[in-house]
N, C-alpha and C positions, 0 to 999 in steps of 0.2 A: 596502391591504396584502393583503387576501384575493384581489383581482383579480391582483395581482402573483404571488402564490404559485400561483394556478391557471395563469397563463401560463407560469411556470417549469416546472410539472409537465407541461404539454402539450408544451413544448419538449423536456423530458427524454425523454418518450415517443417523440417524433419522432427525437431523436438516437439513442436506443437502437435504434429500427427501422433507422436508417441503419447502425449498427454491425453489426447482425445481417445486413443485406444485404451489406456489404463482406466480412465474414468468410465468409459462405456462398459468395460469388463466388470469393474466393481459394481456398477449399477445393475448389470445383467445377473450377476451372481448373488446379489442380496435377495434373500427369500421373502422379505416382508415389504417389498416395494413394487408390487404388481400394479402397473398403471391402470389396468382394467378394473381392479377393485377400487382404486381411487376415483376413477371416472364414474363407476356405477353407484358409488356411495355405500353407506352401511346397510346391512341386511338385504343386499341385492340377491336376486335369483341367480343361481349358478349358470343357468342358460343365458341370462343377460350378460353375465361376466364373460362367458365364452364367446358370445356374439361380438362383444366389444373387443375382445382379443383378436378375433378374426378381422374386424374392421381396421384395427390399428396395426395389423401385421405382426403382432407379437407371437403368432404361431409359426412364423418363419424361422429359419436357422439363424444362429447368432452372426454368421458372416454376412448374410443378406441384410440383417438389421443394422450391423455396423457400417456396411457400405452405404446404406441409405442415410444413416446419421452423418457419416463423414462427408458425403457429397452435399448434404443439406447445410452443414456448417461452413464448408469451404466455398461453395458456389452461391449460396443464398443467405449466409449468416443466419441460418435457421437453427436455433438451439433447442428445438423441441417445443412441447406444449405442456403447460402446467394444468394438471387436472384438479388442483385445489382452487386456483384462481380462475380457471376456465379462460386462460389467455395464453398467447405465445410467450415464451420465455424471453426472447429478444427485446420486445417492447417493455416488458416488466423491468429488465435490467437497465435499459436506456432511461426509463422513467426515474429510477433511483440513482442514476449516475451523477446528476448535477449536485445532489446533496453530498455524496461521497467526494466528488471533485472539490466542492467548496471546503469541506473539512480538511482534505489533504493539502490543498494549496495554502490555506491560511496557516496550518500547523507547520508546513515545510518552511515557509517564509519566516515564521517566528523562531523555529529551532535553529535556522541558519544564522539569523541576525543576532541571536543570543549566544549560541554555542561557539561559533568561530571567534568572535572577539574575546570571549572568556578564555578560550584555549590559547590564543595568541598572548594575552596578558599573563596568563599563568606560565607560559613558556619563557617569556621575557623576565618575569619576576620569580624565577625558579628558586625553590626552597625558602621563599619568604612566607610571611604569615598570609599574604594575599593568595599565594599559590596553594598553600595547604587548605585555606578556607574554601577556595573555589573547587578544588578537587574533592574535598570532604563533602561539600554540598552536592557535587556531581555524583559521588558514590551513593548518597542517600536517594537521589532521584532515580539512578539506575536500578537500585534495589527495590524501589517501590512499584508494585503492580499498577497497571493503568486503571483497572476497574476500582482498585482501592482509592487511588488518587481522585478518580471521578466521584465516587460516593462521598468521600470526605469533602470535596469541593462543593458538591451540591448541599451537603449538610451545613457548611459554613457560609456559602455565598449565594445560594439560589434565592429567587424572589419569593417563593412560597414557603419552603421549609428552612431556609438559611437563617443562621443566627446573625449574620451581617449581610444584609440584602444589597450586595455590591453589583451583582450581575442580574438585572431584572429579566432578561430574556432566556436564561438558562433553562433548558428542558422544554422549550416551546418553539421549535424550529419552524420557520416559514421560508419560502423560496425567495431568492434574490429579486426576481421580477415582481413578486407580490408586494414586498415591502423591504427595500434595501436596509433601512435602519434596524428593523426587527431581525432581519437576517443576520446583520453584523452582531447585534447584542446577543442573539441566541447562540452564535458560534464562538463568541469571544472566550468563554470559559472552557468549552471543549477544545478549542485551539491550544489554550494554555496547558490543559491536562495532557493532551496528546503529544505536545511538543516538549514537555518537561523531561521525559526520559531520553528522547532523541537529542535534545540540546546538551544534556549531560554527557551522552556518548560522544557527540561531536566535539565537545570541549576537550575531553580526554584524548580523543583521536588526534585533534589538531595539535595539542600540546606534545604528544609523543612524536608525531611526525616532524614537527618544527624543531624540537630539540635534536632529533637525529640529523636533520638537514643543516642546521646552523653550524655543525662541526665540519662541513665539507670544505674542500680547498677553494672552490669558486666563491664561497661566502667570504673567506679570508681575503681573497683577491679583491672582491668588491669593496670591502672595508679598507684595504690598502690603497685603493684608488681615491679614497676620501669621500665616498658616497655617504649621504646621511643614513643613520641607522634605520630610520623608518623606511627608506627606499630599499635598503638591504633586506629587511624583514618581509615587507609586503610584495616587492617586485621580484626578488630573487629567492628568498626563502619559501614564501607561501606558494610560489608557482610550482615548486617541486613537491612541497608537502601536501598540496591539495589533491594529488592523485588518488590516494586511498579514500579521501573524503568524497570525491565524485562517484566512486564505485558504490559506496554505502548510500549516498544520497539517491542515486538512480534506483537502487533496489528497494530502498525504504519507500519512496514515492510510489513505485510500481506495486509494492505489497499493499499499501494503504488504498490505492485505487481499486484493488481487488476486494476491498471490504475491511474497514476498521471496525471489526465486530464488537469489541468490548466498549469502545467509546460511543459508537452509535447506539448500542443497547442501553448504556447507562444514561445518556442524555436524550434518548428517544428521538434520534435523528433518522429519518426514513431513507437510509442509504442502502448500498449493496450489502453491507455487513448485516444490517437489520433484516434484509430480505433473506439472507442465508440462515439466520436464526429462526425466522418464521418457517422456512422450508424444512429445516431439521425437525422442528416441533410438529409439523404436519406430515412428515414423511414424504415430502415432495422432492424426490431425488432428481427430477428433471431440472428444477431450478438450481439445485446444488451442482449438477453437471455444468450448467451454463455459467454460473458464477466462478467455478473452478477454471473453466476455459478462458473466461475474460481475464481472470487474474494471471493465468499463464501467458496470455497474449501481452499484457502489460509488462510482465517481467522479462519476456523475451525481447520485446522492443527496447526496454530500458537497458538490457545488457548490450545490445547492438549499439545504441546511442552512446553508452559509456565507453565502449571500446573505441569508437570513432573519436570521441572527445579527447581521449588520451593523447592522440597525435597532435592535437592543437594546444593542449594545456602544457604538456611536457615536450620540449623540442628533442629530447633524447630518445623519444619513442618513435620508431619508424616501422611501418609494416611493409614487408616485401611481398 
């Protein structure tokens, strides 16, 4: 097990280095993203732009620039400098991380506590009206785009433009440390919108996995021993069926931590996704680089944790 974890960590480091290389090359080859021009501002003198290029080291070879960027990221967590915000990229991302973390954590809890029970009930009540209603509703939410759900939710339930003013804090995010109650009310509707699609996917995934597992021999053996049906389903059936769910959950959370762009844009949440949108609008590729690397770090860590968790969730999984 230890050897496997070490190999996965080494592979994650190699993969992260590849991501850094790809993002840097894309950044270097884009013709309209000269940091010297961004730093100098509009209508700047060409001599000033050239002087800035010399100061920033942009006149050096691509290999020297890449090595400098790689060592800065690895050794000092230095993701570069934003010439639009006039600030280092790392602190800008860290400043937006709590909002994205709040949005992701609340949505993940909501889609898990809704999606898993619905999937279990649908599998138990297979081919009944309840099963068809649950899976039909899930199909609707899976097909609905997040930004569309967000806009419709704001139109119906927001405190200012909503037809039914159920969620007074929607669209007016404040930090948890500033006002916990306003933080909760501001995120309640975004949590529901962001979790709707994922809850539907998890319900369908749990239903399919559980239906497949419930036909196994060890399930029949557990029933033959006289165990209650609830114990058979939750202790024996779900323990094997939860494997694919853990994989999807880890990747979903990691992806959202890298920036829930659509949800943060619709509900005006100052998170990493909103920072990415602003960076794209202003041509600030340094921030785009930084957010891509942060998302890659989250995904790599999530993959490693999911692989390790498999050995504890499913006793049939063993790593040599």
